[in-house]
C-alpha positions in Angstrom: -136.5 62.1 -61.2 -134.4 62.4 -64.1 -131.8 59.9 -62.4 -134.8 57.7 -61.7 -136.4 57.8 -65.0 -133.1 56.9 -66.6 -132.6 53.9 -64.6 -136.3 52.8 -65.4 -135.3 53.1 -69.1 -132.2 51.0 -68.7 -133.8 48.5 -66.8 -136.4 48.0 -69.3 -133.8 47.9 -72.2 -132.1 45.2 -70.1 -135.2 43.3 -69.5 -136.1 43.6 -73.2 -132.7 42.2 -74.2 -132.9 39.2 -71.8 -136.2 38.4 -73.2 -135.4 38.9 -77.0 -132.2 36.7 -76.4 -134.5 34.1 -74.7 -136.8 33.7 -77.7 -133.9 33.8 -79.9 -132.6 30.7 -77.9 -136.0 28.8 -78.1 -135.7 29.1 -81.6 -132.1 28.1 -81.9 -132.9 25.1 -79.4 -135.8 23.9 -81.9 -133.6 24.2 -85.2 -130.6 22.3 -83.4 -132.6 19.5 -82.1 -134.4 18.9 -85.8 -130.7 19.7 -87.5 -129.1 16.9 -85.4 -131.9 14.4 -85.6 -131.7 14.8 -89.8 -127.9 14.4 -89.4 -128.4 11.1 -87.2 -130.8 9.6 -89.9 -128.4 10.5 -92.6 -125.4 8.9 -90.9 -127.9 5.8 -90.1 -128.7 5.4 -93.8 -124.9 6.0 -95.2 -123.9 3.2 -92.6 -126.8 0.9 -93.0 -127.0 0.8 -89.1 -130.3 1.6 -87.6 -130.0 0.0 -84.3 -127.0 1.6 -82.7 -126.5 5.4 -81.5 -123.4 7.3 -81.4 -123.5 10.1 -79.1 -120.3 11.7 -81.2 -123.0 13.0 -83.7 -123.9 15.7 -81.2 -120.4 17.3 -81.2 -121.3 18.6 -84.7 -122.3 22.2 -85.2 -123.8 24.3 -87.9 -122.6 28.0 -88.3 -125.0 30.9 -89.5 -123.6 34.1 -90.0 -126.2 37.0 -90.5 -124.3 40.2 -91.9 -125.2 43.6 -92.6 -122.8 46.0 -94.2 -123.4 49.7 -94.1 -122.0 51.6 -97.1 -122.7 55.1 -98.6 -126.1 55.1 -97.1 -127.0 51.8 -98.0 -127.5 48.5 -96.0 -126.6 45.3 -97.8 -127.5 42.0 -95.5 -126.0 38.9 -96.5 -126.1 35.0 -95.0 -123.2 32.6 -94.8 -123.9 29.2 -93.6 -121.0 26.6 -93.0 -121.1 23.2 -91.9 -118.4 20.4 -91.9 -120.2 17.5 -90.1 -118.7 14.1 -89.1 -120.8 11.0 -89.3 -119.5 8.9 -86.7 -120.8 5.4 -87.8 -118.7 5.8 -91.2 -115.2 5.1 -89.2 -114.6 9.2 -88.6 -113.7 9.3 -92.6 -117.1 10.3 -94.3 -118.3 14.2 -93.7 -121.3 16.1 -94.9 -120.3 19.5 -96.0 -123.1 22.1 -96.4 -122.0 25.9 -97.1 -122.8 29.1 -98.9 -119.9 31.2 -100.0 -118.4 31.8 -103.5 -115.2 29.9 -104.8 -112.9 32.8 -105.0 -113.0 33.3 -101.2 -112.0 30.7 -98.8 -112.5 30.6 -95.3 -109.0 28.9 -94.0 -109.6 29.0 -90.1 -111.4 26.1 -89.0 -112.3 27.4 -85.6 -115.5 29.3 -85.5 -114.3 32.6 -84.1 -111.8 33.2 -87.0 -113.9 32.6 -89.8 -113.6 35.9 -91.1 -111.4 36.3 -94.0 -113.4 38.9 -95.9 -115.8 40.2 -92.8 -118.6 40.6 -94.9 -119.8 37.0 -95.8 -120.8 36.3 -99.4 -124.3 35.8 -100.0 -124.1 33.3 -103.2 -125.0 30.0 -104.1 -125.5 26.7 -101.6 -122.9 23.9 -101.9 -123.4 20.4 -100.7 -121.1 17.5 -100.8 -119.9 14.3 -99.2 -116.0 14.3 -97.8 -114.0 11.3 -97.6 -110.9 11.3 -95.6 -108.0 9.2 -96.9 -105.9 10.2 -94.1 -107.2 12.1 -91.0 -104.6 13.1 -88.3 -104.0 15.7 -86.0 -101.4 17.3 -88.6 -102.2 16.1 -92.1 -105.0 15.3 -93.9 -105.9 14.0 -97.3 -109.5 13.9 -98.7 -111.6 14.0 -101.8 -115.2 15.4 -101.8 -117.7 15.4 -104.7 -120.7 18.1 -104.3 -123.2 19.9 -106.0 -124.0 23.7 -106.1 -127.5 23.9 -105.6 -128.9 26.7 -108.2 -130.0 26.7 -111.5 -128.3 25.1 -113.8 -127.0 22.4 -111.2 -123.2 22.4 -111.0 -121.4 19.3 -110.0 -117.8 19.6 -108.9 -115.0 17.0 -107.7 -112.4 18.0 -105.1 -109.1 16.4 -103.7 -107.2 18.2 -101.4 -104.7 18.0 -98.3 -102.9 19.9 -95.7 -99.9 19.7 -93.6 -99.3 21.5 -90.1 -95.4 21.7 -89.1 -94.3 23.1 -85.8 -91.3 25.0 -84.8 -91.2 26.0 -81.5 -93.7 28.7 -81.0 -94.3 29.1 -84.7 -96.8 27.0 -86.6 -96.8 26.4 -90.5 -99.9 25.2 -92.4 -99.8 24.2 -96.1 -102.8 23.5 -97.6 -103.5 22.4 -101.5 -106.8 22.1 -103.4 -107.9 20.9 -106.5 -111.3 21.8 -107.6 -112.7 20.1 -111.0 -116.3 21.4 -112.0 -118.0 19.4 -114.7 -119.3 22.4 -116.4 -117.7 25.2 -118.4 -115.9 26.5 -115.1 -113.2 23.5 -115.4 -110.3 23.2 -113.1 -109.6 25.5 -110.0 -106.4 24.6 -107.9 -105.4 26.9 -104.9 -102.4 26.6 -102.6 -102.1 28.1 -99.3 -99.6 29.1 -96.8 -100.5 30.1 -93.2 -98.0 31.3 -90.4 -99.3 31.5 -86.6 -97.0 32.6 -83.6 -98.2 33.7 -80.5 -96.5 36.8 -79.2 -97.6 36.7 -75.7 -100.5 35.7 -73.5 -103.0 38.0 -75.2 -101.7 38.8 -78.7 -101.1 36.3 -81.7 -99.7 37.0 -85.0 -101.0 35.3 -88.4 -100.0 35.8 -91.9 -101.3 33.9 -94.7 -100.9 33.8 -98.5 -102.7 32.3 -101.6 -102.5 31.4 -104.9 -105.7 30.5 -106.7 -106.1 29.8 -110.5 -109.3 29.8 -112.6 -109.2 28.1 -115.8 -112.3 29.3 -117.5 -110.9 32.8 -117.4 -107.2 32.1 -117.3 -107.0 34.6 -114.2 -104.6 33.8 -111.3 -105.3 35.4 -108.0 -102.8 36.1 -105.3 -104.2 36.9 -101.7 -102.4 37.9 -98.5 -103.2 38.9 -95.0 -101.6 39.8 -91.9 -103.5 40.0 -88.9 -103.1 40.2 -85.2 -105.4 38.9 -82.7 -105.7 40.7 -79.3 -107.7 38.7 -76.6 -109.2 41.1 -74.1 -110.7 38.7 -71.9 -112.7 35.4 -72.5 -115.6 37.2 -74.2 -114.1 40.2 -76.0 -111.4 39.9 -79.1 -110.1 42.3 -81.5 -108.6 41.5 -84.7 -106.6 44.3 -86.8 -105.8 43.2 -90.3 -104.0 44.2 -93.6 -105.5 42.4 -96.6 -104.0 42.5 -100.3 -105.4 41.1 -103.3 -103.7 41.0 -106.7 -104.5 39.5 -110.2 -102.5 38.2 -113.2 -103.9 37.5 -116.6 -102.6 37.9 -120.2 -102.9 41.9 -119.9 -101.1 42.1 -116.2 -98.8 40.1 -114.1 -99.9 40.6 -110.6 -101.3 43.9 -110.4 -102.7 45.3 -107.4 -106.6 45.1 -107.4 -107.3 45.5 -103.6 -105.9 46.9 -100.2 -107.9 46.5 -97.3 -107.7 47.9 -93.7 -109.9 46.7 -90.9 -110.5 46.0 -87.5 -113.0 43.4 -85.8 -114.4 43.6 -82.5 -115.9 40.4 -81.3 -118.2 39.8 -78.2 -119.5 36.7 -76.7 -123.1 37.3 -76.0 -124.0 33.7 -75.3 -122.0 30.5 -75.5 -124.0 30.0 -78.7 -124.3 33.8 -80.2 -121.4 36.1 -80.9 -121.6 39.8 -82.4 -118.5 41.3 -84.7 -118.3 45.0 -85.2 -116.0 45.9 -88.3 -115.0 49.2 -89.3 -113.1 49.1 -92.6 -111.3 50.6 -95.5 -111.0 49.1 -99.0 -109.0 50.9 -101.7 -109.9 49.3 -105.3 -108.1 49.6 -108.2 -111.3 50.4 -110.3 -111.8 53.3 -107.5 -108.5 54.8 -108.5 -107.8 53.4 -104.9 -109.5 55.8 -103.4 -110.8 54.9 -99.7 -114.1 53.5 -99.3 -115.4 53.2 -95.8 -117.7 50.4 -94.5 -119.2 49.0 -91.7 -120.2 45.6 -90.9 -121.9 44.2 -88.2 -122.1 40.3 -88.2 -124.4 38.1 -86.0 -122.9 34.9 -85.5 -125.1 32.0 -84.2 -124.2 28.2 -83.4 -126.4 25.3 -83.7 -125.5 22.2 -81.5 -126.4 20.3 -78.8 
């Protein structure tokens, strides 16, 4: 009797999960359809071409991450949105950029699965802008971007950036340089990033990155370093092991340690458009005398596309 009851409960739970995901898929498909229609209209307007259609528009994706951080009996929700949208009628040079994250945090990995540098996505201000590529090739890019921070008061910014990828046998090096200029008191924000990637075997990949970021309004220089190992369990599951370090420099201190962090990310591909991340982490902040602070993060990652 108990076994039968257990099987009934388990079956109902599985059916409930499928029905729940089915409703989510309907909502996701509805948003994807209107999102791509809107993008098509923007592409037609900017190219002044309303007669032809380019199927390349359907390759664009909008990424949404709903994050829950559990820490000291508190649950903190946050939302992260990102898109780097290709407008194909503009000769592959013009992109519409939309995202929501703080300037102090960079999501360097362009693949969807790896956009997890700080795990808990920052619930800050929306940014929207147009990015134009002077050079766009497989191993190097040079671009400029003009955008707006959509909050009160509005903040207009200009960005000039470039990146170069170098390959040495199984090693991949990527150098990226960005210069932000805000037309407000935030002023000038340059950053420099170096990332190194090397496959260890068919299931393991090593990645290391370093970043320097300077904010002219506060005269603060920040140094970030991260070491990660990606472990592919199978086509649906992945583990990421990471050690993260942050140091700050100003007139009172030269690269004083500010944060150490250790975390492990378990990723499961529930659907081709839906992922879940489970992330236990330990943070050691200078403000807390580097005493360990535990947090558990759950990310639901949704892809909106055709």
